[in-house]
C-alpha positions as CSV (number, residue, x, y, z in Angstrom):
1,M,21.1,-82.8,-83.4
2,Y,23.3,-83.8,-86.4
3,T,26.7,-82.7,-86.3
4,A,29.7,-83.7,-88.6
5,A,30.5,-86.2,-86.1
6,E,28.8,-88.7,-88.0
7,D,31.6,-88.4,-90.6
8,G,34.2,-88.9,-87.9
9,T,35.5,-86.8,-85.5
10,H,39.1,-84.9,-85.2
11,D,41.4,-82.9,-83.0
12,E,41.7,-79.8,-85.2
13,F,40.3,-77.5,-83.1
14,F,42.3,-74.1,-83.6
15,P,44.9,-73.1,-86.2
16,L,48.4,-74.6,-85.9
17,V,50.8,-73.0,-88.3
18,P,54.5,-73.2,-87.6
19,A,56.7,-70.1,-88.3
20,P,58.9,-70.3,-91.3
21,P,62.8,-70.8,-90.8
22,D,64.8,-67.9,-90.0
23,G,65.4,-66.1,-93.5
24,V,62.2,-67.4,-95.2
25,R,59.3,-65.3,-95.7
26,W,55.9,-66.9,-94.6
27,S,53.5,-67.4,-97.6
28,A,50.2,-66.6,-96.0
29,P,46.9,-68.1,-97.0
30,T,45.6,-64.8,-98.2
31,D,46.4,-61.1,-98.8
32,L,44.9,-60.4,-95.2
33,E,47.1,-62.5,-93.6
34,Q,50.1,-61.7,-95.3
35,H,49.9,-58.2,-94.6
36,L,49.0,-58.9,-90.7
37,Y,52.6,-60.7,-91.0
38,K,54.2,-58.1,-92.5
39,V,52.9,-55.4,-89.8
40,G,53.5,-57.6,-87.1
41,R,57.0,-58.2,-87.7
42,A,57.4,-54.3,-87.8
43,D,55.6,-54.3,-84.2
44,D,52.9,-52.1,-85.2
45,S,50.1,-53.0,-83.3
46,Y,47.8,-50.2,-84.7
47,A,48.2,-51.0,-88.1
48,Y,47.5,-54.8,-87.4
49,L,44.2,-53.6,-85.6
50,R,43.3,-51.3,-88.5
51,T,43.7,-54.2,-90.9
52,L,41.4,-56.4,-88.8
53,A,38.9,-53.8,-88.6
54,T,38.6,-53.9,-92.6
55,E,37.4,-57.6,-92.5
56,G,36.6,-58.8,-89.1
57,V,37.3,-62.1,-87.2
58,Y,36.0,-65.4,-86.1
59,Y,35.9,-66.6,-82.5
60,P,35.3,-70.1,-81.3
61,V,32.1,-71.4,-79.7
62,R,31.3,-74.8,-78.4
63,L,28.5,-75.8,-80.8
64,D,25.9,-76.8,-78.0
65,Q,26.2,-73.2,-76.6
66,A,26.0,-71.7,-80.1
67,V,22.7,-73.8,-80.5
68,S,21.1,-72.9,-77.3
69,A,22.3,-69.2,-77.2
70,D,19.3,-66.7,-77.7
71,E,19.6,-63.7,-80.1
72,D,21.3,-61.4,-77.7
73,E,23.7,-63.9,-76.2
74,Y,27.2,-64.3,-77.4
75,P,29.1,-67.2,-75.9
76,M,32.7,-67.5,-76.3
77,L,35.1,-70.1,-75.6
78,T,37.9,-68.4,-73.3
79,T,40.9,-69.9,-71.5
80,E,42.9,-68.9,-68.4
81,T,46.8,-68.2,-68.3
82,P,48.7,-69.4,-65.2
83,D,48.4,-66.3,-63.4
84,G,44.7,-66.2,-63.6
85,R,44.1,-63.9,-66.6
86,V,41.4,-64.7,-69.0
87,V,42.2,-64.9,-72.6
88,A,39.7,-64.9,-75.7
89,Q,41.1,-66.3,-79.2
90,V,40.1,-64.9,-82.5
91,Y,41.2,-65.6,-86.1
92,T,41.0,-64.3,-89.4
93,A,39.3,-66.5,-92.0
94,G,42.2,-67.5,-94.1
95,L,43.6,-69.2,-90.7
96,L,40.4,-70.9,-89.9
97,P,40.7,-74.5,-89.3
98,R,38.9,-77.6,-90.8
99,P,35.1,-77.5,-89.4
100,H,34.9,-79.5,-86.0
101,P,31.8,-81.5,-85.0
102,Y,31.7,-80.0,-81.6
103,L,33.3,-76.5,-82.1
104,V,32.0,-73.8,-84.3
105,Y,33.2,-70.2,-85.3
106,E,31.1,-67.2,-85.0
107,Y,31.7,-64.0,-87.2
108,V,32.0,-60.7,-85.8
109,T,33.4,-57.0,-86.8
110,V,36.1,-55.5,-84.7
111,G,33.4,-52.8,-83.8
112,A,30.9,-55.6,-82.6
113,L,33.7,-57.3,-80.7
114,A,34.1,-54.5,-78.5
115,H,30.6,-55.0,-77.4
116,V,30.3,-58.7,-77.1
117,L,33.6,-59.6,-75.5
118,P,32.9,-60.8,-72.1
119,A,33.9,-58.2,-69.5
120,D,36.4,-60.7,-67.6
121,V,38.1,-61.1,-70.7
122,D,42.0,-59.5,-70.0
123,I,43.7,-60.4,-73.3
124,L,42.4,-60.6,-77.0
125,A,44.8,-63.1,-78.9
126,V,44.8,-62.9,-82.5
127,N,45.7,-65.8,-84.8
128,V,47.5,-67.5,-82.0
129,A,50.0,-70.4,-83.1
130,T,50.6,-68.9,-86.6
131,P,53.3,-66.4,-87.7
132,C,51.1,-63.5,-87.7
133,E,50.0,-63.9,-84.1
134,R,49.3,-60.6,-82.0
135,Y,47.8,-59.9,-78.7
136,F,45.8,-56.8,-77.5
137,P,44.4,-55.5,-74.1
138,T,40.7,-55.2,-73.6
139,T,40.5,-52.2,-71.4
140,D,37.5,-50.0,-72.2
141,D,39.8,-47.4,-73.8
142,E,41.0,-50.2,-75.9
143,R,37.7,-51.2,-77.1
144,E,36.8,-47.4,-77.8
145,V,39.8,-47.7,-80.2
146,W,38.3,-50.6,-81.8
147,L,35.0,-48.8,-82.2
148,D,36.7,-46.0,-83.9
149,V,38.6,-48.2,-86.5
150,H,35.7,-49.9,-87.3
151,H,33.4,-47.0,-88.1
152,E,36.4,-45.5,-90.0
153,L,37.4,-48.5,-92.1
154,F,34.5,-51.4,-92.3
155,D,32.8,-51.3,-95.6
156,P,30.7,-54.5,-96.1
157,D,30.3,-53.9,-99.8
158,A,34.1,-53.9,-100.1
159,L,34.2,-57.4,-99.1
160,M,32.1,-58.3,-101.8
161,D,32.2,-58.7,-105.7
162,R,35.8,-60.0,-105.4
163,V,37.9,-63.4,-106.4
164,V,39.3,-64.8,-103.3
165,T,41.6,-67.9,-103.5
166,R,43.5,-69.4,-100.8
167,R,47.2,-69.9,-101.3
168,G,47.0,-73.2,-99.2
169,G,44.7,-76.1,-98.0
170,A,42.9,-76.5,-101.2
171,P,42.1,-79.7,-102.7
172,E,44.4,-81.1,-105.2
173,P,43.1,-81.0,-109.0
174,G,40.1,-83.1,-109.4
175,P,36.3,-83.6,-109.1
176,L,36.1,-82.0,-105.6
177,L,38.3,-78.7,-106.8
178,H,36.2,-78.5,-110.1
179,G,32.9,-78.9,-108.1
180,L,33.9,-76.1,-105.8
181,A,34.9,-74.1,-108.7
182,C,31.3,-74.7,-110.0
183,G,30.2,-72.2,-107.1
184,A,32.5,-69.5,-108.2
185,H,29.8,-66.9,-109.2
186,L,28.2,-67.0,-105.6
187,C,31.8,-66.9,-103.9
188,Y,32.5,-64.0,-106.1
189,R,29.5,-62.1,-105.2
190,N,29.8,-62.9,-101.4
191,G,33.6,-62.3,-101.4
192,D,34.3,-65.8,-100.2
193,A,37.4,-68.1,-101.1
194,W,36.1,-70.3,-103.9
195,N,38.6,-73.1,-103.3
196,T,38.4,-74.1,-99.7
197,P,36.3,-76.9,-98.4
198,H,36.9,-75.9,-94.8
199,W,33.7,-73.9,-94.9
200,H,32.9,-71.5,-92.1
201,G,31.4,-68.8,-94.2
202,M,29.6,-66.0,-92.4
203,G,30.0,-67.8,-89.0
204,Y,27.9,-70.5,-87.6
205,R,24.8,-68.3,-86.9
206,G,25.2,-66.6,-90.0
207,E,25.1,-69.7,-92.2
208,V,22.1,-70.9,-90.3
209,A,20.1,-67.6,-91.1
210,R,21.4,-67.4,-94.4
211,I,19.8,-70.9,-95.6
212,A,16.9,-70.2,-93.6
213,D,16.2,-66.8,-94.8
214,D,16.9,-67.6,-98.3
215,W,15.9,-71.3,-98.9
216,G,13.5,-72.1,-96.1
217,V,16.1,-74.6,-94.8
218,H,15.7,-75.1,-90.8
219,G,17.3,-78.3,-90.3
220,R,19.2,-81.3,-91.6
221,E,16.2,-83.1,-93.3
222,D,15.2,-79.6,-95.1
223,W,19.2,-79.6,-96.2
224,L,19.4,-82.9,-97.6
225,A,15.9,-82.3,-99.5
226,T,16.9,-79.1,-101.0
227,Q,20.5,-80.4,-101.6
228,R,18.9,-83.1,-103.6
229,R,16.6,-81.2,-105.5
230,L,19.6,-78.8,-106.6
231,L,21.7,-81.7,-107.6
232,D,18.8,-83.1,-109.8
233,R,18.2,-80.0,-111.1
234,E,14.4,-80.0,-110.0
235,V,14.7,-76.3,-108.4
236,S,14.5,-74.5,-111.7
237,P,11.4,-75.2,-113.8
238,W,11.8,-78.3,-116.1
239,Y,10.7,-76.3,-119.4
240,W,13.5,-74.0,-119.5
241,D,15.8,-76.8,-120.4
242,F,13.1,-78.5,-122.5
243,V,12.8,-75.1,-124.6
244,L,16.5,-75.0,-125.1
245,E,16.7,-78.6,-126.0
246,I,14.1,-78.4,-128.7
247,R,16.4,-75.8,-130.1
248,T,19.6,-77.8,-129.9
249,A,18.0,-80.3,-131.9
250,L,16.5,-78.0,-134.6
251,V,19.8,-76.3,-134.9
252,R,21.6,-80.0,-135.4
253,A,19.0,-80.9,-137.9
254,S,19.2,-77.9,-139.7
255,G,23.0,-77.6,-140.1
256,G,23.5,-74.5,-137.7
257,R,20.6,-72.5,-139.0
258,L,17.6,-71.4,-136.6
259,D,14.4,-70.0,-137.5
260,P,12.7,-68.7,-134.3
261,G,9.2,-69.3,-135.6
262,Q,9.9,-72.9,-136.3
263,W,11.5,-73.1,-132.9
264,R,8.1,-71.9,-131.3
265,E,5.9,-74.1,-133.5
266,R,8.4,-77.2,-132.4
267,V,7.9,-76.0,-128.7
268,E,4.2,-76.1,-129.0
269,A,3.9,-79.1,-131.2
270,T,5.9,-81.1,-128.6
271,V,4.1,-80.2,-125.7
272,R,0.8,-80.7,-126.9
273,D,1.6,-84.0,-128.1
274,R,3.2,-84.8,-124.4
275,A,-0.1,-83.6,-123.3
276,L,-2.2,-85.8,-125.6
277,Q,-0.3,-89.0,-124.4
278,T,-1.0,-88.2,-120.8
279,G,-4.4,-87.4,-121.3
280,L,-4.6,-83.7,-120.6
281,P,-7.7,-82.2,-122.3
282,A,-6.2,-79.9,-125.1
283,D,-8.6,-77.2,-124.2
284,D,-7.8,-77.0,-120.7
285,P,-7.5,-73.2,-120.1
286,G,-4.6,-73.4,-118.0
287,F,-2.9,-75.8,-120.6
288,G,-3.4,-73.0,-123.1
289,D,-1.8,-70.4,-120.9
290,F,1.2,-72.7,-120.2
291,V,1.8,-73.3,-124.0
292,A,1.5,-69.4,-124.6
293,G,4.2,-69.0,-122.0
294,L,6.6,-71.4,-123.4
295,R,6.1,-69.7,-127.0
296,E,6.9,-66.2,-125.0
297,L,10.0,-67.9,-123.2
298,V,11.6,-68.5,-126.8
299,G,11.6,-64.7,-127.4
300,K,12.9,-64.0,-124.0
301,V,15.6,-66.4,-124.5
302,L,16.7,-64.8,-127.9
303,R,16.5,-61.2,-126.3
304,Y,18.7,-62.4,-123.5
305,E,21.2,-63.9,-125.7
306,A,21.5,-61.0,-127.9
307,R,22.3,-59.0,-124.8
308,F,24.9,-61.6,-123.7
309,R,26.5,-61.3,-127.0
310,A,26.6,-57.5,-126.9
311,D,28.0,-57.9,-123.3
312,G,30.7,-60.3,-124.1
313,L,29.1,-63.4,-122.1
314,L,28.6,-65.2,-125.6
315,P,30.7,-65.5,-128.9
316,P,28.7,-63.7,-132.1
317,D,27.0,-66.9,-132.8
318,G,26.8,-68.4,-129.3
319,L,23.8,-69.8,-127.9
320,V,22.9,-71.2,-124.4
321,H,22.3,-75.0,-124.5
322,S,21.2,-75.6,-120.8
323,V,20.5,-73.5,-117.7
324,A,21.6,-76.6,-115.6
325,A,24.3,-74.3,-114.1
326,W,21.9,-72.2,-112.3
327,D,21.0,-75.4,-110.1
328,L,24.3,-76.8,-109.9
329,G,26.3,-73.7,-109.2
330,R,24.0,-73.0,-106.0
331,A,24.2,-76.9,-105.3
332,S,28.1,-76.1,-105.0
333,K,27.4,-73.5,-102.3
334,M,24.5,-75.2,-100.6
335,A,26.9,-78.2,-99.9
336,R,29.1,-75.8,-97.8
337,W,26.5,-73.7,-96.4
338,G,24.9,-77.1,-95.0
339,L,28.3,-77.8,-93.6
340,G,28.8,-74.5,-92.1
341,A,25.4,-74.6,-90.4
342,R,26.4,-78.4,-89.2
343,Y,23.4,-80.0,-91.3
344,A,25.9,-81.8,-93.4
345,G,29.0,-83.9,-92.5
346,E,32.4,-82.9,-94.1
347,A,32.2,-86.3,-96.4
348,E,28.6,-85.4,-97.2
349,M,29.7,-82.1,-98.4
350,R,32.3,-83.2,-100.6
351,A,30.3,-86.0,-101.9
352,A,27.8,-83.4,-103.3
353,V,30.4,-81.0,-104.4
354,E,31.7,-84.0,-106.5
355,Q,28.3,-84.7,-107.8
356,V,28.3,-81.1,-108.9
357,S,31.2,-81.6,-111.0
358,A,30.2,-84.7,-112.7
359,A,27.1,-83.0,-113.8
360,A,28.4,-80.0,-115.0
361,R,30.8,-81.5,-117.1
362,A,28.2,-83.7,-118.8
363,A,26.2,-80.7,-119.6
364,Y,29.0,-77.9,-120.7
365,G,32.0,-78.1,-122.3
366,S,33.9,-74.8,-121.0
367,W,33.6,-72.6,-117.9
368,A,32.0,-69.7,-120.3
369,E,29.3,-72.0,-121.4
370,F,28.6,-72.6,-117.8
371,S,28.7,-69.3,-116.9
372,A,26.4,-68.2,-119.7
373,G,24.0,-71.0,-118.5
374,Y,23.9,-69.9,-114.8
375,V,23.6,-66.3,-116.0
376,L,20.6,-67.3,-118.1
377,G,18.9,-69.2,-115.2
378,R,19.3,-66.5,-112.9
379,C,17.8,-63.9,-115.3
380,L,14.7,-66.2,-116.3
381,H,14.3,-66.7,-112.4
382,F,14.5,-62.7,-111.3
383,D,14.9,-60.3,-113.8
384,E,12.1,-60.2,-116.1
385,E,13.7,-58.6,-118.9
386,E,14.7,-55.7,-116.9
387,F,18.3,-56.2,-117.5
388,G,18.8,-54.6,-113.9
389,P,20.9,-55.7,-111.1
390,W,19.8,-59.2,-111.2
391,Y,21.6,-59.4,-114.5
392,T,24.3,-56.7,-114.3
393,T,25.8,-58.2,-111.1
394,V,26.3,-61.8,-112.7
395,R,27.4,-60.2,-115.7
396,D,30.1,-58.4,-114.1
397,A,31.1,-61.4,-112.1
398,H,31.2,-63.3,-115.4
399,L,33.5,-60.9,-117.0
400,E,35.9,-60.8,-114.0
401,L,35.9,-64.6,-113.6
402,V,36.9,-65.3,-116.8
403,D,39.8,-62.5,-116.6
404,D,41.1,-62.6,-113.2
405,P,44.4,-64.7,-113.2
406,E,43.3,-66.2,-110.1
407,S,40.0,-67.1,-110.9
408,P,39.2,-70.9,-111.0
409,W,37.9,-70.4,-114.5
410,R,41.6,-69.5,-115.6
411,T,43.2,-72.0,-113.1
412,V,40.9,-75.4,-113.0
413,P,40.6,-76.9,-116.4
414,F,36.7,-77.6,-117.2
415,A,37.1,-80.8,-118.7
416,A,38.3,-83.9,-116.6
417,G,42.2,-84.4,-117.4
């Protein structure tokens, strides 16, 4: 089994965040930890628990135990106090440490924790060795309270469609930070912090399931192949950008004017010429259907762009010049998902994200252009001109990402400095 150990090990098993000096207010990594710090200083354990219930927590597990566990098994790392009491540690997302090659973190809601916490655990320690640490008993009555606040407060939809920016631990400005920002659409949709390379996502088990179910990635070799195809922009059909590149050439040659009929004719003439050069029979029925599909793609792109202009994704005369962002945005997240599943090492993840940055800057001139390319790619892939949720969710994300002051598209320059 491959682990991040191939990138070099480290000893950051658990968070260690010093308390601020007396009289100095702690600046927490996210609003969640900031609020926990506030209610903790007020010694309000119930308010602290209610806050945890809105988002859930992560608990540490040895990687070998996590890998070998059955679906209904929940191994958990515990410790013992000098007087013999058993302690389980959990942490909120903003405080999770750098991913370790032999230790992973599993995500759990407070309600689920009431069921999966081992019966022999006496103390639940939350955010230990940080300024917002707190301790809870684990009696049956206490676990009933956990269930109650979970059912009252936990709403998974409220954790999605939001900009989350870590206030500490992000990379310095440069290709890595820029490449992380290229995954902002998916980070927004999933409610993940966009600027952390210390990826834990949905927890180890959740990350393994995510890329298995959505991408057919079941191990390191699968991840390497998928990551490479995304970076090489080979997951999306080649002919999407082929059609767009022909328009770009026509617009350049005509001084900015575009005749849709001429665009269709040039697409057909070019692809037929290529077929002739490769020896493909011109009367091949499948090839004829392919050409007809390319001509229809021209109209589809024009109709999507008209909607993009009406909805504010493009300026009045704006065009989408490439859908490269659709693969590159997903490549930015696939690198992190691979690390979360321990199919990739930390250095591999960083290198892949930096490659995303370089490719995005080569294809686009701004975040708005990148985003429009991402949205068009997603629509061509899934939406079928229904302008339904496959479109409206990324439209809303685009509008939020270009407006929110904490969005990477407001804080990270697109062009290299």
